N, C-alpha and C positions, 0 to 999 in steps of 0.2 A: 774588443771586452767581450774574454773569453770565461763565459757562464760561471755566474756565484755560485759555488757551492756550499750549503749553511752546514756543519755540523754545530757539534754541541760539550758542551766545559763548564759541569756545577760546581757555579760560586754563587754572590746572593746575586739574588730579583726577586722578579713579581712571575707571578702565574695566576694560572685562570685560577680558578675554585673549585674546577675542574681531571685535571692536567693535562689540560688539554684548549687548543682556542681556539672562540668558536667556527662556527661551522660552515668552510665554505667552500670550492666549489673545488668536483676533484683532481679537477684537468687543469696542467699552468705548462706555460718556458719556461726552460731554463734561462733567467735575464742575465744582466750582466750590469751592473751596480746603479752604475750613469741611467738606465732602465730603469726604475717602478715599476711600470704598469702603463703607461695609456699604453704603447700598441698588442698591449695581450690581451685583452680585452677584447669584446663583441664590441663594431660600433652604429653610436644611436644610432636609431633606423627619424627617420619623418625628415622636414624640410631646416632644421638649426642636427643637422651632424656634423656636417663641418668644424660651426661657433664648435657645439658640442668641446669633438677631439683637441682646437686648435684650445682651448680652454684648457684640454684636459696635460695635453701639449708640452705647455707653461706649465703648468705645476708640478709636473714631476722632472721636468725642471727643475727651476725652481729653489727645490725640497735640496739642491748638489751643491754645493762651495768649492770653491780650488784655485788654484789653472787650471787648466784643462792640458798645459805638458807635467803636471805634475806627476814622478811619476810611479806614487802611491794610494792606490783607493781606502779607505777608507767605510764601512758603511758600519748606520748605526739601526741598528732595530730597537724600535728602545714606543714608547707612550703615554706621554705624556699626566697622566695619569699614579707613574709606578716612583714610590717615596726613592725610589731605587737613581731609576731611572733620571730623578733629581739634582742625586746625591752627583750623579758624574756628569752631569752636569756645571754644580755650581763648584763642585774640588776637579776639575781634571781636563773638561774639556776647553776651561781658556788658559789652561798651557799648552794645548793641541791647533788649538784655534791661533795661536802668538807664534809658535817655536815651528809649528810643520808649517799649516793651514795655509797663512800669510804671508809663508818664508818662500811659496810656490812647489815643495813635499810634501803636501796634500793632498787627496781632492776625495770628499767630504759628504754623503748619501745619504739620507738619512730616511729609512724605511718604519712603515707605524706597523705595532701587532698590538691595538689598544687590546683591551683581557676584560677578561669578563665579570670581573671584581673591583673593576673601578666600573662608577658609570656617567662620567663624566669623559670616560675615553678618547671617543669614538667620535662622538665631538667638540674635542679640541683637532683630531684629526682634522676632522672635516672642514674649521676654517683653522689651521694655518695652512694645509687646499688653499682651498678660495686666495690667503693671504699669498702662497704660492704665483694662482695668477696673474696675482701683482710687482709677485718680484719684489713681494715681504711674507720671505718667510722668514728668515732667519732669526729679522725683528721678530716677529708675533712668539716664533721660537722660542729666543729668551726672555719672551712676557708671561708667560708658560707655564716653561719653570719655576719662577722669580716668581708670581704669582700664585703655588701649584694649590700652599696651605692655605690660602684662600677663598681657594673657587670651591677644590673636593669639595667643603660639604655641606656647600649648596646645597640644596633641592632643585635647582635650573639653573645652573651654569651660564646659558644663552645670553644672558645681556654684560655681562662680566664680558666670558667672549668675544661680545658685537663688544663696546667699550674698549676692549685692546688692540682685537682688532684697528679699529680708529686708530688710537696710538700711536699705533705699528703706522701711517701714514699708508692705507687704503684707502682707495673709494669704496666714503658706507656705503656710495649704492650700486655698483656692480657686487661689495662681499656679500652682503644681503643677499641680492639676489640668488647670487652663487651655493646660499646656505639654504635657499629657502629651495636650486635645483635637483639638491642631492647632490649632481651629478659628482660631486667627490669619489662620495661609498663606492658608483668601478676605483679604483686605483686602495682606498687598503678597503676591500673585495682584492685586485692582484695581493698586492703585498705582507696579508693574510695570509691566503693560497698556497705563494711565496714558501709562506717562517715556514705549513705549518707542513710543509708536504717537504720540505729539507727539514727536520728537527730538531726546530726553535721554539720551543716553549716555555721562554721567560723571558723575560726583561727586567734589566738594558743585554745587549745579543752585540755583540761585536763579530764585521771580515776589517782583519788589517790587509790583502793583496791576499793570501790564497790561508792566511792562517785564523784559525777562527778563537774569541775567548769571549764563555756569556755571564753574565752578573759584573758587578763591580769589583771592577781589579785596584792594585797600586796603583797610580803612575806610571813609573815604569817596566808596569810591564808591557804597556800600552808606546811606548816607546821602545820598549825593547822589539817588540813584531816591526814595528818602523821600518828598525833597523833592520831589519830579515827584508824588508819584504827588497829594502832602498839595496838590500847589496845582490838580492834576486833580480834587481827589474838593469843595474844596472851592468847583471854576469846580463841576459839572456843582448843589449842592444851591445853589449862589447864597452864598454865609456872605465 
């Protein structure tokens, strides 16, 4: 998979209050859409390093959906507490999933960019990745967006995230252990670093093949980008 080059188009989206993302290490390697971070962060030291690395790999893979043979990648850079991200999830994503992901045309990956204006966004990202390690990312992804207006104003949303994760089918003890360990912050740091170094400054942002769409665009913008990416893929493979 070729490296993903991020670019920005100014449309509707959430932005950090300081005009930039939270601080993150400045060095990163260009990553493919299918591999967000586990391979680009330092290995955990100690006797549990192999287990931790395995957990990170499971979480990284768990936030990808769609057939491995799909000719088009769609990468979403998102924040679970961003209202524009919720609007995209509610109004655009169901059609993309039905018409393209479920039909084997699009493979989709979710990349985290929790913004500092959203106090629960990072915890929500960790919750989703701990669920991803049990292959339950997408059910919890849906529940987090569906209930965003309930948990966003809470002083502490941890109990809500716990309840949503369990209702998404996770093993509660394993999920809670993952959350206590804070190991998924490594993936979030990797996601944030790659986004920042590539110029992404708002959520949601999308990459359809090698084409960037930033902010909440109409459904037709994604359809057209998918069809352009399909045509390019067909041209490369001689189909």
